[in-house]
C-alpha positions, 0 to 999 in steps of 0.5 A: 379594676384591681380594687373590685377584684380585691373586694370580691373575696370580702363580698363572698366571705360576707355572703357566706357568713350571712348564709351561716347566720341564717342557717343557724337562726333557722335551726334555732327556730326549728328546735325552739318550735319542737322544745314545747311539743309536750304542751299539746293543750296549747297548740292542739286547736291550731294543729287541727286547723293547720292540718285541715288547711294543708290537706284541703289545699294539697290533696287534689294537686298532689293527685294531679301531679302523681298520676302523670308522673306514674303514667310517664314512668310506666310509658317510658320504662314500659317501652324499654322493657318491652324491647328487652322482653321484660314488660312485666317488670314495669310494674316493679320499677314503677312501684319502686320508684313511686315508693322510694323517691317520688312519693316523699319528694312530691308530698314535700314539694306540694306542702312547701309550694302550696301550704308553705307559701300560705304559712309564709304569707300568714307569718309575714303578715303577722310580722309586718302588723307587729302581732309577733312583737305584741305577743312577746310583750304579753309574755307569749312566745310566738314560736311556741304558739304559732310555729309548733303546731305548723311544724307538726301539721306539715309533717303529719300531712306530708307523711299522709300524702305519701299514700295518696301519691303512691296510689295515684301514681300506680293508677296512672302507671297501671292504665298505660302499662296494662290497658295501653301496652297489654301487660296482664294485671297479674304480672303488673302487681306480681312484679310490684312486690319483687323490688320492695321491702317493708323498710322501703315504706318505712323510710318513705314515710320517715323522709316525708315526715322530715321534709314536712318539718323542713318545709314548715320551719323554712316557711315560718322562719322566712315569714317571721323575718321578712322585710316590712311591706307587701314586697317583703312578704312576697320575697319571703314566700319566694325565698321559702319555696326555693330554700325548701326545695334545695334543703329537701333534695339535699336531705333526701340524698343524705337519707337515701345514702344512709338507708342504702348502706343500712338496707341494701336494695333487693335484686 
């Protein structure tokens, strides 16, 4: 019993050191992927292909998620606002929530869960087939050839998906708030502009852009460093989705805190 207690701190220290090593390697993969961004001709074709793939597999699911989210926010907030005699303020709260928080997070999680898992499995399959080693033998950097276009494709699609999330969420909220709860359309859209600033939209697109980089970097790193065999690829996909979710939510908290300090919310 005493020996197992003595081993516990050492085991925790080794796990912490391993986590730091993997975090450092992940950052190296991200920075190495961005280092040759200027050489667009080398990765432009792969970038277009990845953008089309990510947009194709995420556009419909993101709308199917955003509509119920907007409807739920409108339904819950609308009931409380109606009891307080401020039903017209539901549109403002709904649009503010969709623009400031829901849109970038939903876009990032969809890119990670749908597109990121596909990227991880693709990179993992290349790894277990030794394609990455073969590229290095031929003098081709696999990070520059494969990771760079996926980083920019994921960030571009994630930023573009924000508008889809906002539009779909507002449509769902409009249906429940205006059609079901009887708020006038003019009051709904007039209140939508009271709590928002132009900087809110800018920071939303910026956060989605950053989250796309994070999702693609984690997916590529997990796939390129997975264990050999189908089981290793499956574990890498699972780890990529979990790690991306944790890093995205932590980054969202940091960016939101900095933004609220620099641009106080409007009342």
